[in-house]
C-alpha positions as a Markdown table, in Angstrom:
| # | Residue | x | y | z |
|---|---|---|---|---|
| 1 | Met | 3.9 | -54.6 | -70.0 |
| 2 | Lys | 0.7 | -54.4 | -67.6 |
| 3 | Val | -0.6 | -50.9 | -66.5 |
| 4 | Asn | 0.5 | -51.6 | -63.0 |
| 5 | Gln | 3.9 | -51.3 | -64.1 |
| 6 | Tyr | 3.9 | -47.8 | -65.3 |
| 7 | Trp | 2.7 | -46.7 | -61.6 |
| 8 | Pro | 6.1 | -46.2 | -60.0 |
| 9 | Ile | 7.6 | -44.4 | -62.8 |
| 10 | Phe | 4.7 | -41.9 | -63.1 |
| 11 | Gly | 4.7 | -41.4 | -59.6 |
| 12 | Phe | 8.7 | -40.7 | -59.8 |
| 13 | Leu | 8.3 | -38.1 | -62.1 |
| 14 | Val | 5.2 | -36.2 | -60.5 |
| 15 | Ser | 7.7 | -35.7 | -57.3 |
| 16 | Ile | 10.1 | -34.4 | -59.4 |
| 17 | Phe | 7.9 | -31.6 | -61.2 |
| 18 | Ala | 6.1 | -30.9 | -58.1 |
| 19 | Leu | 9.3 | -30.6 | -55.7 |
| 20 | Pro | 9.6 | -27.0 | -56.6 |
| 21 | Val | 6.2 | -26.2 | -55.9 |
| 22 | Trp | 6.2 | -27.6 | -52.4 |
| 23 | Ala | 9.4 | -25.7 | -51.9 |
| 24 | Gly | 7.6 | -22.5 | -53.1 |
| 25 | Phe | 5.2 | -22.9 | -50.3 |
| 26 | Gly | 7.9 | -23.2 | -47.6 |
| 27 | Ile | 6.8 | -27.1 | -46.9 |
| 28 | Val | 10.4 | -27.9 | -48.1 |
| 29 | Gly | 13.4 | -25.4 | -47.8 |
| 30 | Gln | 17.3 | -25.3 | -47.3 |
| 31 | Asp | 18.0 | -25.6 | -43.4 |
| 32 | Thr | 18.5 | -22.2 | -41.8 |
| 33 | Pro | 21.7 | -21.3 | -39.9 |
| 34 | Ser | 21.2 | -21.5 | -36.0 |
| 35 | Asp | 19.1 | -18.6 | -34.3 |
| 36 | Glu | 16.8 | -18.1 | -32.0 |
| 37 | Tyr | 14.5 | -20.8 | -33.5 |
| 38 | Gly | 16.8 | -23.2 | -33.2 |
| 39 | Asn | 18.8 | -25.5 | -35.8 |
| 40 | Gly | 17.5 | -26.9 | -39.3 |
| 41 | Gln | 14.2 | -25.0 | -39.1 |
| 42 | Thr | 12.2 | -24.3 | -42.3 |
| 43 | Gly | 11.5 | -20.8 | -43.7 |
| 44 | Ser | 7.9 | -21.7 | -43.3 |
| 45 | Phe | 8.6 | -22.4 | -39.6 |
| 46 | Gln | 10.1 | -19.1 | -39.1 |
| 47 | Arg | 7.3 | -16.9 | -40.6 |
| 48 | Ala | 4.9 | -18.9 | -38.4 |
| 49 | Ile | 6.6 | -18.0 | -35.3 |
| 50 | Ala | 7.7 | -14.5 | -36.0 |
| 51 | Gly | 4.2 | -13.2 | -37.6 |
| 52 | Gly | 4.4 | -11.8 | -40.9 |
| 53 | Ser | 3.8 | -7.9 | -39.9 |
| 54 | Pro | 4.0 | -5.5 | -36.9 |
| 55 | Ile | 0.8 | -5.0 | -34.9 |
| 56 | Thr | -1.6 | -2.4 | -36.2 |
| 57 | Ala | -1.9 | 1.0 | -34.5 |
| 58 | Gln | -5.0 | 0.1 | -33.2 |
| 59 | Glu | -4.1 | -3.3 | -31.6 |
| 60 | Gln | -0.7 | -0.9 | -30.1 |
| 61 | Ala | -3.4 | 1.8 | -28.7 |
| 62 | Gln | -5.6 | -1.2 | -27.2 |
| 63 | Leu | -2.1 | -2.6 | -25.8 |
| 64 | Asn | -1.2 | 0.6 | -24.1 |
| 65 | Lys | -4.3 | 0.9 | -22.3 |
| 66 | Met | -3.8 | -2.2 | -20.5 |
| 67 | Leu | -0.1 | -1.8 | -19.5 |
| 68 | Pro | 1.0 | 0.6 | -16.9 |
| 69 | Glu | 2.3 | 3.9 | -18.2 |
| 70 | Ser | 5.9 | 5.2 | -17.7 |
| 71 | Asp | 5.5 | 6.8 | -14.1 |
| 72 | Ile | 9.0 | 8.9 | -13.9 |
| 73 | Gln | 8.6 | 12.4 | -13.2 |
| 74 | Arg | 4.8 | 12.3 | -12.6 |
| 75 | Tyr | 2.4 | 13.7 | -9.9 |
| 76 | Tyr | 0.2 | 11.1 | -8.7 |
| 77 | Gly | -2.5 | 10.9 | -6.4 |
| 78 | Arg | -3.4 | 8.4 | -3.6 |
| 79 | Leu | -6.5 | 7.1 | -1.7 |
| 80 | Arg | -6.4 | 4.4 | 0.8 |
| 81 | Leu | -8.9 | 2.5 | 3.2 |
| 82 | Asn | -6.7 | 2.3 | 6.7 |
| 83 | Phe | -7.4 | -0.9 | 8.7 |
| 84 | Ser | -5.7 | -0.5 | 12.0 |
| 85 | Thr | -5.6 | -1.1 | 15.9 |
| 86 | Leu | -5.1 | 2.4 | 17.9 |
| 87 | Thr | -3.4 | 2.0 | 20.9 |
| 88 | Tyr | -3.3 | 4.6 | 23.9 |
| 89 | Gly | -0.7 | 3.5 | 26.5 |
| 90 | Gln | 2.2 | 3.9 | 28.7 |
| 91 | Leu | -0.1 | 5.7 | 31.1 |
| 92 | Lys | 1.3 | 7.4 | 33.8 |
| 93 | Asn | 0.2 | 9.7 | 36.9 |
| 94 | Gln | 0.9 | 13.3 | 36.7 |
| 95 | Ser | -1.7 | 14.7 | 39.2 |
| 96 | Gly | -1.1 | 16.6 | 42.1 |
| 97 | Gly | -3.2 | 17.3 | 45.4 |
| 98 | Leu | -4.9 | 13.9 | 46.7 |
| 99 | Asp | -4.5 | 12.1 | 43.4 |
| 100 | Gln | -0.2 | 12.6 | 43.4 |
| 101 | Gly | 0.1 | 9.2 | 45.1 |
| 102 | Gly | -2.1 | 7.1 | 43.1 |
| 103 | Ala | -1.2 | 4.6 | 40.7 |
| 104 | Val | -2.8 | 4.2 | 36.8 |
| 105 | Tyr | -5.4 | 1.5 | 37.4 |
| 106 | Lys | -6.1 | 0.5 | 33.6 |
| 107 | Lys | -2.8 | 1.6 | 32.0 |
| 108 | Arg | -3.7 | 0.7 | 28.4 |
| 109 | Thr | -6.5 | 0.4 | 25.9 |
| 110 | Thr | -6.8 | -0.6 | 22.5 |
| 111 | Ala | -9.5 | 0.0 | 19.6 |
| 112 | Asn | -9.9 | -1.8 | 16.1 |
| 113 | Gln | -11.1 | 0.8 | 13.5 |
| 114 | Val | -11.3 | 1.7 | 9.8 |
| 115 | Gly | -10.0 | 5.3 | 8.7 |
| 116 | Phe | -8.7 | 6.8 | 5.5 |
| 117 | Glu | -5.7 | 8.0 | 3.8 |
| 118 | Val | -5.8 | 10.6 | 1.1 |
| 119 | Ala | -2.2 | 12.1 | -0.4 |
| 120 | Val | -0.6 | 13.6 | -3.2 |
| 121 | Gly | 2.8 | 13.1 | -4.5 |
| 122 | Tyr | 5.7 | 13.0 | -7.2 |
| 123 | Ile | 7.5 | 10.1 | -8.6 |
| 124 | Trp | 11.3 | 11.7 | -9.2 |
| 125 | Ser | 12.9 | 8.2 | -10.4 |
| 126 | Gly | 12.6 | 4.5 | -10.7 |
| 127 | Ser | 13.5 | 4.3 | -7.2 |
| 128 | Leu | 12.3 | 7.4 | -5.1 |
| 129 | Arg | 9.0 | 9.0 | -4.5 |
| 130 | Gly | 7.5 | 10.8 | -2.1 |
| 131 | Asp | 3.7 | 12.6 | -1.2 |
| 132 | Ile | 2.0 | 14.6 | 1.3 |
| 133 | Glu | -0.7 | 12.8 | 3.5 |
| 134 | Tyr | -3.6 | 13.2 | 5.6 |
| 135 | Leu | -4.5 | 10.8 | 7.7 |
| 136 | Ala | -7.9 | 10.5 | 9.7 |
| 137 | Asn | -9.2 | 7.9 | 12.5 |
| 138 | Lys | -12.4 | 7.4 | 14.4 |
| 139 | Asn | -12.5 | 8.2 | 18.0 |
| 140 | Leu | -10.2 | 6.1 | 20.4 |
| 141 | Asn | -12.3 | 5.9 | 24.1 |
| 142 | Tyr | -10.6 | 5.0 | 27.3 |
| 143 | Ala | -13.0 | 4.4 | 30.6 |
| 144 | Ala | -11.5 | 3.0 | 34.1 |
| 145 | Ser | -13.2 | 2.5 | 37.2 |
| 146 | Pro | -11.4 | 3.4 | 39.5 |
| 147 | Ala | -9.3 | 5.8 | 37.8 |
| 148 | Leu | -6.2 | 5.3 | 40.3 |
| 149 | Ile | -5.3 | 2.9 | 42.9 |
| 150 | Gly | -3.5 | 3.4 | 46.2 |
| 151 | Ser | -3.2 | 4.4 | 49.7 |
| 152 | Gly | -5.5 | 7.5 | 50.4 |
| 153 | Val | -6.7 | 8.2 | 46.7 |
| 154 | Pro | -10.0 | 9.1 | 46.2 |
| 155 | Ser | -12.3 | 6.4 | 44.2 |
| 156 | Arg | -13.3 | 7.7 | 40.7 |
| 157 | Gln | -14.3 | 7.1 | 37.4 |
| 158 | Leu | -12.6 | 8.5 | 34.4 |
| 159 | Asn | -14.1 | 8.4 | 30.5 |
| 160 | Ala | -12.5 | 9.7 | 27.8 |
| 161 | Gln | -12.6 | 10.3 | 24.2 |
| 162 | Ile | -9.3 | 10.7 | 22.1 |
| 163 | Lys | -9.5 | 12.4 | 18.7 |
| 164 | Asn | -6.8 | 12.6 | 16.3 |
| 165 | Asn | -6.0 | 14.1 | 12.6 |
| 166 | Thr | -2.5 | 13.6 | 11.3 |
| 167 | Leu | -0.5 | 15.3 | 8.7 |
| 168 | Leu | 2.6 | 13.4 | 7.3 |
| 169 | Ala | 5.6 | 13.8 | 4.8 |
| 170 | Asn | 6.5 | 10.6 | 3.4 |
| 171 | Leu | 9.5 | 9.2 | 1.7 |
| 172 | Tyr | 9.4 | 6.0 | -0.3 |
| 173 | Tyr | 12.2 | 3.8 | -1.4 |
| 174 | Glu | 11.0 | 1.3 | -4.4 |
| 175 | Leu | 13.0 | -1.9 | -4.9 |
| 176 | Ser | 13.6 | -4.0 | -8.1 |
| 177 | Gly | 10.3 | -5.2 | -8.9 |
| 178 | Ile | 9.3 | -8.2 | -11.0 |
| 179 | Tyr | 7.0 | -7.4 | -13.8 |
| 180 | Arg | 4.1 | -5.1 | -12.3 |
| 181 | Phe | 5.1 | -5.5 | -9.0 |
| 182 | Lys | 7.0 | -3.0 | -7.3 |
| 183 | Pro | 7.5 | -3.4 | -2.8 |
| 184 | Tyr | 9.1 | -0.4 | -1.3 |
| 185 | Ile | 10.0 | 0.6 | 2.2 |
| 186 | Thr | 8.6 | 4.0 | 3.4 |
| 187 | Gly | 9.1 | 6.2 | 6.3 |
| 188 | Gly | 7.4 | 9.5 | 7.4 |
| 189 | Ala | 7.0 | 12.6 | 9.5 |
| 190 | Gly | 4.8 | 15.4 | 10.4 |
| 191 | Leu | 2.2 | 16.8 | 13.0 |
| 192 | Ala | -0.8 | 15.0 | 14.9 |
| 193 | Val | -3.7 | 17.1 | 15.9 |
| 194 | Asn | -5.3 | 15.4 | 19.1 |
| 195 | Ser | -8.1 | 16.3 | 20.9 |
| 196 | Val | -8.7 | 14.7 | 24.3 |
| 197 | Gln | -12.1 | 15.1 | 26.1 |
| 198 | Ala | -12.0 | 13.5 | 29.4 |
| 199 | Thr | -15.0 | 13.2 | 32.1 |
| 200 | Leu | -13.9 | 12.5 | 35.9 |
| 201 | Leu | -16.9 | 11.5 | 38.3 |
| 202 | Pro | -17.5 | 12.5 | 41.0 |
| 203 | Pro | -15.9 | 15.9 | 39.8 |
| 204 | Val | -13.2 | 17.3 | 41.4 |
| 205 | Gly | -13.2 | 21.4 | 42.2 |
| 206 | Gly | -17.0 | 21.4 | 40.8 |
| 207 | Ser | -15.8 | 20.8 | 37.4 |
| 208 | Thr | -16.7 | 17.5 | 35.6 |
| 209 | Ser | -15.1 | 17.5 | 32.3 |
| 210 | Gly | -12.3 | 19.1 | 30.4 |
| 211 | Thr | -10.8 | 19.1 | 26.9 |
| 212 | Gln | -7.4 | 19.5 | 25.8 |
| 213 | Arg | -6.1 | 20.0 | 22.4 |
| 214 | Thr | -2.5 | 19.6 | 21.3 |
| 215 | Met | -0.1 | 19.1 | 18.4 |
| 216 | Arg | 2.4 | 16.6 | 18.3 |
| 217 | Phe | 4.9 | 15.1 | 16.6 |
| 218 | Ala | 4.2 | 12.2 | 14.6 |
| 219 | Trp | 6.1 | 9.7 | 12.5 |
| 220 | Gly | 5.8 | 6.3 | 10.7 |
| 221 | Leu | 7.8 | 3.4 | 9.4 |
| 222 | Gly | 6.6 | 0.9 | 7.3 |
| 223 | Ala | 6.9 | -1.5 | 3.7 |
| 224 | Gly | 4.0 | -2.0 | 0.9 |
| 225 | Met | 4.1 | -2.9 | -2.7 |
| 226 | Arg | 2.4 | -1.3 | -5.7 |
| 227 | Ile | 1.0 | -3.4 | -8.0 |
| 228 | Gly | 0.4 | -2.3 | -11.9 |
| 229 | Val | -3.2 | -2.6 | -13.0 |
| 230 | Phe | -4.3 | -0.2 | -16.0 |
| 231 | Ser | -2.4 | 2.6 | -17.8 |
| 232 | Arg | -2.6 | 4.9 | -15.1 |
| 233 | Trp | -3.9 | 3.1 | -12.2 |
| 234 | Phe | -1.7 | 1.1 | -9.4 |
| 235 | Leu | -3.1 | -0.7 | -6.6 |
| 236 | Asp | -1.4 | 0.2 | -3.3 |
| 237 | Val | -0.9 | -2.1 | -0.2 |
| 238 | Ser | 1.1 | -1.4 | 3.1 |
| 239 | Tyr | 1.9 | -1.7 | 6.5 |
| 240 | Arg | 2.9 | 0.8 | 8.8 |
| 241 | Tyr | 3.8 | 1.7 | 12.5 |
| 242 | Ile | 2.7 | 5.2 | 13.3 |
| 243 | Asn | 3.2 | 7.1 | 16.3 |
| 244 | Leu | 0.7 | 9.7 | 16.7 |
| 245 | Gly | 2.0 | 11.9 | 19.7 |
| 246 | Asn | 3.4 | 11.5 | 23.2 |
| 247 | Lys | 2.2 | 12.8 | 26.1 |
| 248 | Leu | -1.4 | 12.9 | 25.6 |
| 249 | Ser | -3.4 | 14.1 | 28.9 |
| 250 | Met | -6.5 | 13.5 | 30.4 |
| 251 | Gln | -6.8 | 16.1 | 33.1 |
| 252 | Asn | -9.5 | 17.9 | 35.2 |
| 253 | Gln | -7.5 | 20.5 | 37.3 |
| 254 | Thr | -5.1 | 19.1 | 39.7 |
| 255 | Phe | -6.1 | 15.5 | 38.1 |
| 256 | Asn | -3.8 | 14.2 | 35.0 |
| 257 | Ile | -3.0 | 11.2 | 33.7 |
| 258 | Thr | -0.8 | 11.2 | 30.3 |
| 259 | Gly | 0.2 | 8.2 | 27.9 |
| 260 | Asn | 1.2 | 8.0 | 24.1 |
| 261 | Ser | -1.0 | 7.3 | 21.1 |
| 262 | Asn | -0.1 | 5.0 | 18.1 |
| 263 | Met | -1.4 | 2.6 | 15.6 |
| 264 | Asn | -0.9 | -0.4 | 13.4 |
| 265 | Ala | -1.8 | 0.0 | 10.2 |
| 266 | Met | -3.0 | -2.2 | 7.2 |
| 267 | Ser | -3.8 | -0.3 | 4.0 |
| 268 | Val | -5.5 | -1.1 | 0.7 |
| 269 | Gly | -6.0 | 1.5 | -1.9 |
| 270 | Phe | -4.9 | 2.9 | -5.2 |
| 271 | Ile | -2.5 | 5.1 | -7.1 |
| 272 | Tyr | -3.7 | 7.5 | -9.6 |
| 273 | Leu | -0.9 | 9.0 | -12.2 |
| 274 | Phe | -1.9 | 12.7 | -13.4 |
């Protein structure tokens, strides 16, 4: 018999003896029952997918730094920039004397501005939190010439500067979010401290300007979303309508124009868990 005739027999014998060795490395194995990896997968395939050991303490610590911490029953701080449109409108003439019969010439004025918000709050549950917020805006300027129009009304020029600082108590109801995204609706109420400095030319009764400071009820409604960024940090984005007070007066003795102030604001900032 030639040598070439022995090769099939030799290969058959080698395969028989090598089969247990291959099986020991998981190359050949018994089919596993149906599980999360599917039907008929080998043990080596399972180990490759599942991993041979749990992650180390160092790896877990690094992972914890990236994932947001549990925020239930935690205090937090919030700081946001406020991009808003301030409005002073619905102006009415409340004057007496010669100006009593005049109509307001310019009934509304607006200004775009950037302010800031700072707040401290507490998270009671996965859906409810609240904070106390201080809100500061730039000044809103009003100018009208003439100030009033109508028969027998003196022609005057009115300039006014309106300053506002607001303290609000806000409640947030957070909806079921996806992953790190938590949408919410919010409402708040508080106190607006308004200062109006008005200058009327020519002056009435020898007085050119006057300043009035008032405290008015303020309230706001809006919606937003907070997004987990790092362990204790959240990106916070919201839109709100805030009423800053009614019957803000621009006055000088018998001259008096009143209106209300409000803002439509888009805010962007961060929340930090203490």
